[in-house]
SEGU-89185 format. One line per field, with one value per residue (C-alpha): chain; residue in three letters; x, y negated, z; residue number from 1. Coordinates in nm, 2 decimals. Example, Ala and Ser with C-alpha at 12.3 -4.5 7.8 and 13.67 -1.06 7.14 Angstrom:
REM SEGU-89185
chain	[A_A]
resn	[ALA_SER]
X	[1.23_1.37]
Y	[0.45_0.11]
Z	[0.78_0.71]
resi	[1_2]
END
This chain:
REM SEGU-89185
chain	[A_A_A_A_A_A_A_A_A_A_A_A_A_A_A_A_A_A_A_A_A_A_A_A_A_A_A_A_A_A_A_A_A_A_A_A_A_A_A_A_A_A_A_A_A_A_A_A_A_A_A_A_A_A_A_A_A_A_A_A_A_A_A_A_A_A_A_A_A_A_A_A_A_A_A_A_A_A_A_A_A_A_A_A_A_A_A_A_A_A_A_A_A_A_A_A_A_A_A_A_A_A_A_A_A_A_A_A_A_A_A_A_A_A_A_A_A_A_A_A_A_A_A_A_A_A_A_A_A_A_A_A_A_A_A_A_A_A_A_A_A_A_A_A_A_A_A_A_A_A_A_A_A_A_A_A_A_A_A_A_A_A_A_A_A_A_A_A_A_A_A_A_A_A_A_A_A_A_A_A_A_A_A_A_A_A_A_A_A_A_A_A_A_A_A_A_A_A_A_A_A_A_A_A_A_A_A_A_A_A_A_A_A_A_A_A_A_A_A_A_A_A_A_A_A_A_A_A_A_A_A_A_A_A_A_A_A_A_A_A_A_A_A_A_A_A_A_A_A_A_A_A_A_A_A_A_A_A_A_A_A_A_A_A_A_A_A_A_A_A_A_A_A_A_A_A_A_A_A_A_A_A_A_A_A]
resn	[MET_SER_LEU_LEU_VAL_LEU_LEU_PRO_CYS_TYR_ASN_GLU_GLU_LYS_HIS_LEU_GLU_LYS_THR_LEU_ALA_CYS_LEU_LYS_GLY_GLN_THR_LEU_LYS_GLY_PHE_THR_CYS_LEU_VAL_SER_ASP_ASN_HIS_SER_THR_ASP_ARG_THR_TRP_ASP_ILE_LEU_GLN_ASP_LEU_ALA_ARG_SER_ASP_ASP_ARG_PHE_HIS_ILE_ALA_ARG_ASN_GLU_GLU_ASN_ILE_GLY_GLY_GLN_ARG_ASN_ILE_ALA_SER_LEU_ILE_ARG_ARG_SER_ARG_ASP_HIS_ALA_ALA_GLY_LYS_TYR_ALA_MET_ILE_PHE_ALA_GLY_HIS_ASP_LEU_ILE_SER_ASP_SER_TYR_LEU_GLU_ARG_CYS_VAL_ASN_PHE_PHE_GLU_SER_ASP_THR_GLU_LYS_LYS_TYR_SER_MET_VAL_GLY_GLY_ARG_MET_HIS_TRP_MET_SER_PRO_ASP_ASP_GLN_PRO_ILE_LYS_GLU_ILE_GLU_ASP_ALA_TYR_TYR_GLU_PHE_TYR_LEU_LYS_THR_GLY_LEU_ASP_ALA_PHE_ILE_GLU_SER_THR_ILE_ARG_LEU_ALA_ASN_CYS_THR_ILE_LEU_ASN_SER_VAL_VAL_ARG_LYS_GLU_LEU_LEU_HIS_ASP_LEU_ASP_PHE_GLU_SER_TRP_PRO_LEU_MET_ARG_SER_PHE_ASP_HIS_ILE_MET_ILE_SER_TYR_PHE_CYS_SER_LYS_GLY_PHE_ILE_PHE_LEU_GLU_GLU_ASN_GLU_ARG_TYR_LEU_ARG_ARG_VAL_GLU_ALA_SER_ARG_PRO_GLU_GLY_TYR_LEU_ASN_ARG_LEU_ALA_GLY_LYS_THR_ASP_LEU_GLY_PHE_PRO_THR_LEU_GLN_ARG_ASN_PHE_PHE_ASP_TYR_TYR_LEU_ARG_VAL_PHE_GLU_SER_ARG_PHE_PRO_ASP_MET_LEU_ALA_ALA_GLU_ARG_SER_TYR_TYR_SER_THR_LYS_ILE_PHE_GLU_VAL_LEU_GLY_LYS_ARG_PHE_GLY_PHE_PRO_ALA_TYR_GLN_GLY]
X	[14.89_14.74_14.49_14.47_14.14_14.14_13.86_13.77_13.54_13.34_13.08_12.99_12.90_12.54_12.63_13.02_13.04_12.84_13.09_13.35_13.19_13.14_13.51_13.61_13.41_13.57_13.69_14.01_14.19_14.55_14.42_14.50_14.31_14.41_14.14_14.12_13.89_13.85_13.80_13.45_13.26_13.04_13.14_13.35_13.72_13.61_13.50_13.78_14.00_13.86_13.90_14.23_14.30_14.12_14.24_14.56_14.48_14.30_14.57_14.35_14.46_14.24_14.35_14.35_14.10_13.80_13.99_13.72_13.66_13.92_14.20_14.09_14.09_14.46_14.62_14.52_14.65_14.94_14.95_14.91_15.23_15.40_15.26_15.46_15.33_15.00_14.95_14.54_14.34_13.99_13.86_13.56_13.29_13.21_12.83_12.84_12.86_13.02_12.91_13.10_13.33_13.37_13.73_13.86_13.69_13.78_14.17_14.15_14.01_14.31_14.57_14.40_14.44_14.84_14.82_14.67_14.40_14.16_14.19_13.91_13.69_13.37_13.04_12.69_12.53_12.23_12.10_12.04_11.75_11.77_11.79_12.07_11.92_11.96_11.66_11.75_12.05_12.19_12.06_12.26_12.59_12.63_12.80_12.86_13.20_13.31_13.40_13.64_13.96_14.21_14.11_13.72_13.68_13.78_13.57_13.28_13.34_13.37_13.04_12.80_12.95_12.69_12.65_13.00_12.97_13.19_13.50_13.39_13.60_13.89_14.15_14.55_14.71_14.95_14.73_14.61_14.95_14.98_14.75_14.95_14.58_14.73_14.86_14.57_14.39_14.02_13.77_13.39_13.32_13.68_13.57_13.45_13.83_13.96_13.69_13.76_14.14_14.11_13.84_14.09_14.36_14.19_13.89_13.60_13.47_13.20_13.17_12.78_12.75_12.92_12.74_12.80_12.55_12.50_12.35_12.09_12.13_11.91_12.11_12.38_12.42_12.76_12.63_12.82_13.10_13.21_13.20_13.41_13.65_13.61_13.79_13.85_13.82_13.74_13.41_13.23_13.34_13.70_13.60_13.40_13.75_14.02_13.75_13.74_14.13_14.22_13.99_14.22_14.55_14.48_14.39_14.65_14.91_14.75_14.77_15.13_15.21_14.90_14.94_14.87_14.57_14.40_14.49_14.37_14.04_13.99_14.05_13.82_13.53_13.60_13.55_13.24_13.06_13.19_13.04_12.70_12.68_12.79_12.77_13.08_13.36_13.35_13.65_13.47_13.25]
Y	[-16.73_-17.11_-17.07_-16.84_-16.78_-16.75_-16.51_-16.46_-16.16_-16.05_-15.83_-15.90_-15.54_-15.64_-15.88_-15.86_-15.64_-15.88_-16.12_-15.95_-15.87_-16.24_-16.29_-16.01_-16.14_-16.46_-16.63_-16.75_-16.42_-16.64_-16.60_-16.41_-16.35_-16.33_-16.14_-16.12_-15.88_-16.01_-15.68_-15.63_-15.33_-15.27_-15.11_-15.45_-15.31_-14.97_-15.19_-15.40_-15.12_-14.93_-15.31_-15.30_-14.96_-15.09_-15.44_-15.59_-15.96_-15.88_-15.84_-15.71_-15.75_-15.66_-15.84_-15.57_-15.75_-16.00_-16.38_-16.61_-16.75_-17.07_-16.84_-16.59_-16.89_-17.01_-16.66_-16.72_-17.01_-16.89_-16.61_-16.86_-17.04_-16.72_-16.78_-17.03_-17.04_-17.09_-17.48_-17.50_-17.27_-17.20_-17.11_-16.91_-16.73_-16.33_-16.38_-16.65_-16.68_-16.87_-16.92_-16.72_-17.03_-17.19_-17.13_-17.17_-17.54_-17.64_-17.55_-17.72_-18.02_-18.04_-17.99_-18.22_-18.49_-18.57_-18.91_-18.70_-18.92_-18.61_-18.38_-18.14_-18.07_-17.78_-17.77_-17.82_-17.66_-17.43_-17.28_-16.91_-16.68_-16.32_-16.21_-16.46_-16.67_-17.09_-17.21_-17.54_-17.83_-17.83_-18.24_-18.33_-18.18_-18.48_-18.80_-19.15_-19.12_-18.85_-19.15_-19.30_-19.26_-19.38_-19.53_-19.60_-19.22_-19.13_-19.38_-19.30_-18.90_-18.91_-19.13_-18.92_-18.60_-18.34_-18.06_-17.92_-17.72_-17.90_-17.75_-17.46_-17.64_-17.59_-17.81_-17.90_-17.62_-17.89_-18.10_-17.76_-17.66_-18.04_-18.03_-17.75_-17.61_-17.30_-17.51_-17.60_-17.46_-17.34_-17.66_-17.64_-17.82_-17.80_-17.84_-18.19_-18.28_-18.10_-18.32_-18.61_-18.51_-18.43_-18.70_-18.96_-18.81_-18.82_-18.85_-18.53_-18.42_-18.17_-18.02_-18.06_-17.68_-17.50_-17.38_-17.25_-17.05_-17.05_-16.82_-16.87_-16.63_-16.58_-16.60_-16.32_-16.11_-16.21_-16.57_-16.92_-16.88_-16.57_-16.59_-16.95_-16.85_-16.47_-16.33_-16.64_-16.76_-17.10_-17.28_-17.49_-17.80_-17.74_-17.69_-17.99_-18.22_-18.04_-18.12_-18.51_-18.54_-18.38_-18.59_-18.87_-18.69_-18.60_-18.97_-19.08_-18.87_-18.94_-19.34_-19.33_-19.71_-19.83_-20.18_-20.07_-20.29_-20.17_-19.84_-19.91_-20.02_-19.76_-19.49_-19.66_-19.63_-19.29_-19.16_-19.36_-19.24_-18.87_-18.93_-19.06_-18.76_-18.49_-18.61_-18.74_-18.46_-18.41_-18.58_-18.94_-18.83]
Z	[5.44_5.42_5.70_6.07_6.18_6.56_6.66_7.02_7.10_7.40_7.38_7.03_6.93_6.76_6.55_6.51_6.20_6.01_6.08_5.97_5.67_5.63_5.67_5.43_5.17_5.18_4.80_4.99_4.99_5.16_5.54_5.80_6.12_6.48_6.70_7.09_7.25_7.59_7.75_7.64_7.77_7.48_7.18_7.02_7.06_6.87_6.55_6.58_6.56_6.25_6.06_6.17_5.97_5.69_5.63_5.69_5.70_6.05_6.42_6.71_7.07_7.36_7.73_8.03_8.20_8.14_8.12_8.09_7.74_7.79_7.80_7.53_7.29_7.50_7.40_7.00_7.04_7.18_6.90_6.65_6.68_6.55_6.23_6.07_5.72_5.83_5.77_5.93_6.18_6.25_6.57_6.49_6.69_6.70_6.62_6.36_6.00_5.70_5.36_5.12_5.00_5.33_5.41_5.05_4.99_5.39_5.25_4.92_5.05_5.31_5.04_4.82_5.13_5.09_5.32_5.61_5.66_5.77_6.12_6.05_5.77_5.81_5.60_5.70_6.03_6.08_6.32_6.25_6.26_6.39_5.97_5.96_5.71_5.79_5.97_5.98_6.02_6.41_6.34_6.70_6.59_6.34_6.49_6.33_6.50_6.22_6.02_6.26_6.41_6.65_7.03_6.85_6.76_7.11_7.30_7.12_7.11_7.51_7.48_7.28_7.20_7.36_7.05_7.03_6.70_6.51_6.70_6.43_6.17_5.99_6.15_6.10_6.29_6.42_6.57_6.75_6.90_6.99_7.26_7.44_7.52_7.69_7.95_8.04_8.37_8.41_8.35_8.22_7.83_7.75_7.37_7.45_7.50_7.21_6.96_7.09_7.06_6.67_6.61_6.71_6.51_6.20_5.98_6.01_5.65_5.62_5.27_5.20_4.97_5.21_5.58_5.91_6.07_6.43_6.60_6.87_7.15_7.47_7.77_7.83_8.17_8.31_8.33_8.22_8.47_8.39_8.01_8.04_8.33_8.34_8.71_8.91_9.24_9.12_9.22_8.96_9.13_9.04_8.71_8.69_8.90_8.57_8.33_8.38_8.52_8.17_7.95_8.10_8.08_7.75_7.65_7.79_7.64_7.28_7.35_7.49_7.40_7.56_7.76_8.14_8.15_7.85_7.92_8.30_8.17_7.91_8.13_8.44_8.15_8.04_8.43_8.41_8.14_8.25_8.59_8.44_8.19_8.41_8.72_8.90_9.01_9.41_9.50_9.42_9.75]
resi	[1_2_3_4_5_6_7_8_9_10_11_12_13_14_15_16_17_18_19_20_21_22_23_24_25_26_27_28_29_30_31_32_33_34_35_36_37_38_39_40_41_42_43_44_45_46_47_48_49_50_51_52_53_54_55_56_57_58_59_60_61_62_63_64_65_66_67_68_69_70_71_72_73_74_75_76_77_78_79_80_81_82_83_84_85_86_87_88_89_90_91_92_93_94_95_96_97_98_99_100_101_102_103_104_105_106_107_108_109_110_111_112_113_114_115_116_117_118_119_120_121_122_123_124_125_126_127_128_129_130_131_132_133_134_135_136_137_138_139_140_141_142_143_144_145_146_147_148_149_150_151_152_153_154_155_156_157_158_159_160_161_162_163_164_165_166_167_168_169_170_171_172_173_174_175_176_177_178_179_180_181_182_183_184_185_186_187_188_189_190_191_192_193_194_195_196_197_198_199_200_201_202_203_204_205_206_207_208_209_210_211_212_213_214_215_216_217_218_219_220_221_222_223_224_225_226_227_228_229_230_231_232_233_234_235_236_237_238_239_240_241_242_243_244_245_246_247_248_249_250_251_252_253_254_255_256_257_258_259_260_261_262_263_264_265_266_267_268_269_270_271_272_273_274_275_276_277_278_279_280_281_282_283_284_285]
END
């Protein structure tokens, strides 16, 4: 199998069957989908069980409690390490859709990229209407740093990244594992750090004729903190501090040979940029 689709779910009964049908209808047949239900309270787990009985490409698991969205994704990445045959991975969403040849075109592009110049491949990103039709492109999901790599891409993505839809692209699985995401503490906006790292490791290519359809959802009753962290005593200030600390930690591990003065300069720049964008964490006084 060339591709692993990682599908975290939580209370997705309203749209999940359409998302699963979308995956089942992909022209790429050589993929495996790892699904993790984060202890949903609706029919999500029943829908997944029905699917697993009829299609052995889908491997489902259910958490014993709500561990939060970040840890649910981490559990899928951990499971993906046991699938040595898959060279590529994609973090999907239980309510979004992709065009029928999306996975095949992304994998084919990677297979042609023998020099491994690209780290991520996706399609044009669109908001989706209630009847599952593309309504307009997500204009703020496109950035010039897609055409850069290395330090320039890392720094520019730190400065400019806001819409993180690009994370739901196909990525080289080795890069996903290099991040050691499973060991990260809970934090806000972890997807920003992942994207900055991926950008620094290669260019991003978008297939012009493929679409990623992102659903516009009303706010959910469980709230942001509950969806992110699940049952936890951590408050938002701690999630904020962890976000800053790990942005810097990933930066330093990505560029280990940088001279000390240069590393200090860019670390300070990253900290200041994040502070201006998101507010400085509490330990700054």
